[in-house]
C-alpha positions as CSV (number, residue, x, y, z in Angstrom):
1,X,-67.7,7.8,-32.0
2,X,-65.5,5.6,-29.8
3,X,-66.3,4.3,-26.4
4,X,-64.6,7.2,-24.5
5,X,-66.5,9.8,-26.6
6,X,-69.8,8.0,-26.0
7,X,-69.1,7.8,-22.3
8,X,-68.4,11.6,-22.2
9,X,-71.5,12.3,-24.2
10,X,-73.7,10.2,-21.9
11,X,-72.1,11.7,-18.8
12,X,-72.8,15.2,-20.0
13,X,-76.4,14.3,-20.8
14,X,-76.8,12.9,-17.3
15,X,-75.5,16.1,-15.8
16,X,-77.6,18.3,-18.0
17,X,-80.9,16.3,-18.0
18,X,-82.1,17.1,-14.5
19,X,-81.7,20.9,-14.8
20,X,-83.1,20.9,-18.3
21,X,-86.2,19.0,-17.2
22,X,-86.6,21.5,-14.3
23,X,-86.1,24.5,-16.6
24,X,-88.7,23.5,-19.2
25,X,-91.2,22.4,-16.5
26,X,-91.0,25.7,-14.6
27,X,-91.1,27.5,-17.9
28,X,-94.4,26.0,-19.0
29,X,-95.9,26.1,-15.5
30,X,-95.1,29.9,-15.4
31,X,-97.0,30.4,-18.6
32,X,-100.1,28.5,-17.2
33,X,-99.9,30.1,-13.8
34,X,-99.9,33.7,-15.2
35,X,-102.7,32.8,-17.5
36,X,-104.7,31.4,-14.5
37,X,-104.0,34.6,-12.6
38,X,-105.5,36.6,-15.5
39,X,-108.6,34.4,-15.5
40,X,-107.8,31.6,-18.0
41,X,-108.4,28.1,-16.5
42,X,-107.4,26.2,-19.6
43,X,-104.0,25.1,-18.4
44,X,-105.4,24.0,-15.0
45,X,-108.2,22.1,-16.6
46,X,-105.7,20.4,-19.0
47,X,-103.7,19.2,-16.0
48,X,-100.7,21.3,-17.0
49,X,-100.2,23.3,-13.8
50,X,-98.0,20.5,-12.4
51,X,-94.3,20.2,-11.8
52,X,-94.4,16.6,-13.2
53,X,-92.0,16.9,-16.2
54,X,-93.6,14.0,-18.0
55,X,-96.7,16.1,-18.5
56,X,-94.7,18.7,-20.4
57,X,-92.2,16.7,-22.5
58,X,-92.2,17.2,-26.3
59,X,-90.5,14.7,-28.6
60,X,-89.0,17.4,-30.9
61,X,-87.9,19.6,-28.0
62,X,-86.3,16.5,-26.4
63,X,-84.5,15.8,-29.7
64,X,-83.3,19.4,-29.9
65,X,-81.8,19.0,-26.4
66,X,-80.0,15.8,-27.2
67,X,-78.5,17.3,-30.4
68,X,-77.5,20.7,-29.0
69,X,-77.0,19.6,-25.3
70,X,-78.2,23.1,-24.3
71,X,-81.6,24.1,-25.7
72,X,-84.9,22.4,-26.0
73,X,-88.6,23.0,-25.3
74,X,-91.7,21.4,-23.8
75,X,-95.3,21.1,-25.1
76,X,-96.8,24.6,-25.1
77,X,-99.3,25.1,-22.3
78,X,-102.8,25.8,-23.7
79,X,-103.8,29.4,-23.3
80,X,-107.1,31.0,-24.3
81,X,-106.7,34.7,-24.6
82,X,-110.5,35.2,-24.7
83,X,-110.6,34.9,-20.9
84,X,-108.3,38.0,-20.6
85,X,-109.8,41.5,-20.1
86,X,-107.2,42.7,-22.5
87,X,-106.1,39.8,-24.7
88,X,-103.1,41.5,-26.2
89,X,-101.6,42.6,-22.9
90,X,-102.6,39.2,-21.4
91,X,-100.7,37.3,-24.1
92,X,-97.7,39.5,-23.7
93,X,-97.6,38.8,-19.9
94,X,-98.1,35.1,-20.4
95,X,-95.4,34.9,-23.1
96,X,-92.9,36.8,-20.9
97,X,-93.5,34.6,-17.9
98,X,-91.7,31.6,-19.4
99,X,-88.3,33.3,-20.1
100,X,-88.6,35.3,-16.8
101,X,-89.0,32.0,-14.8
102,X,-85.7,30.7,-16.4
103,X,-83.8,33.9,-15.6
104,X,-85.1,33.6,-12.0
105,X,-84.0,30.0,-11.8
106,X,-80.5,30.9,-13.2
107,X,-80.1,33.5,-10.5
108,X,-81.2,31.1,-7.7
109,X,-78.9,28.4,-9.1
110,X,-76.0,30.8,-9.1
111,X,-76.7,31.7,-5.4
112,X,-76.9,28.0,-4.5
113,X,-73.5,27.5,-6.2
114,X,-72.1,29.8,-3.5
115,X,-73.6,27.6,-0.8
116,X,-72.2,24.5,-2.4
117,X,-68.7,26.2,-2.7
118,X,-68.8,26.8,1.1
119,X,-69.8,23.2,1.8
120,X,-67.0,21.9,-0.5
121,X,-64.5,23.8,1.6
122,X,-66.0,22.3,4.8
123,X,-65.8,18.8,3.5
124,X,-62.7,18.7,1.2
125,X,-62.8,15.1,-0.1
126,X,-64.3,11.9,1.1
127,X,-67.5,10.1,0.2
128,X,-69.8,13.0,0.9
129,X,-68.0,15.3,-1.5
130,X,-67.4,12.7,-4.2
131,X,-70.9,11.2,-4.4
132,X,-73.2,14.1,-3.3
133,X,-71.6,17.6,-3.3
134,X,-69.6,17.2,-6.5
135,X,-72.4,15.9,-8.7
136,X,-74.7,18.5,-7.2
137,X,-72.1,21.2,-8.0
138,X,-71.9,20.2,-11.7
139,X,-75.7,20.0,-12.0
140,X,-76.3,23.4,-10.4
141,X,-73.6,25.0,-12.6
142,X,-75.3,23.4,-15.6
143,X,-78.6,24.8,-14.3
144,X,-77.3,28.3,-14.6
145,X,-76.2,27.7,-18.2
146,X,-79.3,25.8,-19.2
147,X,-81.7,28.4,-17.8
148,X,-79.8,31.3,-19.3
149,X,-79.7,29.5,-22.7
150,X,-83.4,28.6,-22.5
151,X,-84.4,32.1,-21.4
152,X,-82.4,33.8,-24.2
153,X,-83.5,31.2,-26.8
154,X,-87.1,31.7,-26.1
155,X,-86.8,35.4,-26.6
156,X,-85.9,34.9,-30.3
157,X,-88.6,36.6,-32.4
158,X,-89.6,33.3,-34.1
159,X,-93.1,32.0,-33.4
160,X,-94.1,29.8,-31.6
161,X,-91.2,30.8,-29.3
162,X,-92.2,33.3,-26.6
163,X,-90.2,36.1,-28.4
164,X,-92.4,35.6,-31.4
165,X,-95.6,35.9,-29.4
166,X,-94.2,38.9,-27.6
167,X,-93.5,40.6,-30.9
168,X,-96.9,39.7,-32.2
169,X,-98.4,41.4,-29.2
170,X,-96.5,44.6,-29.8
171,X,-96.8,44.8,-33.6
172,X,-99.8,46.3,-35.4
173,X,-102.4,43.6,-36.1
174,X,-101.7,43.3,-39.8
175,X,-98.0,42.7,-39.2
176,X,-98.7,40.4,-36.3
177,X,-100.9,38.3,-38.5
178,X,-98.2,38.0,-41.1
179,X,-95.7,36.9,-38.4
180,X,-98.2,34.4,-37.1
181,X,-98.2,32.6,-40.4
182,X,-94.6,31.6,-39.7
183,X,-95.7,29.6,-36.6
184,X,-96.2,26.2,-38.3
185,X,-92.6,26.3,-39.5
186,X,-91.0,27.9,-36.4
187,X,-89.5,24.8,-34.8
188,X,-88.3,23.5,-38.2
189,X,-86.4,26.8,-38.6
190,X,-85.0,26.5,-35.1
191,X,-83.7,22.9,-35.7
192,X,-82.1,24.0,-39.0
193,X,-80.4,27.0,-37.2
194,X,-79.2,24.6,-34.5
195,X,-77.8,22.0,-36.9
196,X,-76.0,24.7,-39.0
197,X,-74.4,26.3,-36.0
198,X,-76.1,29.6,-36.5
199,X,-78.1,29.3,-33.3
200,X,-75.0,28.8,-31.3
201,X,-73.3,31.8,-32.8
202,X,-76.4,33.9,-32.0
203,X,-77.0,32.7,-28.5
204,X,-73.4,31.9,-27.3
205,X,-72.1,35.4,-26.7
206,X,-75.3,36.6,-24.9
207,X,-75.4,33.5,-22.7
208,X,-71.7,33.7,-22.0
209,X,-71.9,37.3,-21.0
210,X,-74.9,36.7,-18.6
211,X,-73.1,33.6,-17.2
212,X,-70.0,35.5,-16.4
213,X,-72.1,38.2,-14.8
214,X,-73.7,35.7,-12.4
215,X,-70.7,33.3,-11.7
């Protein structure tokens, strides 16, 4: 990698990092907030109902983000389904909350892009555009992409991803148990899929279609 390639790589990371941190933070807080609404205080007692991204960072998820420059994950928020009146339904709702929060953030980011486009027309050039509006434009555009990618990624039916937990909540108990045995290897499988390019081929068309729908 030459100097120009390294500079471009670091610039892209700098643009992607803020929306990625916001995306994974809101994702985990959404899990904990829904669990709390259903009667589970575990996330709150663990100090995880916070928008401080440092509380949610996961080394493997951070590595995945650096390698793929699109997807990653945070430390799962602790949830105790024994507090729920209906544990299966409660876990389904908690699992769905994370991806749902990312899709909401993607829509809000797309709407904010419209506001920024209007402001760029009002101030075409100059210090304000070059050092505030333009960087904010690129980060907001990246926020749409990152949140869509994270939302779709987490719906993959591989535990411990949310899609895996959703599927476990819907399957008969025996099948759900068999699927849960895959959980310890889930992130290893995800990293291998990312490094071999399979993950990109799976997620790319879906994320592109949703992105074109919003932008």
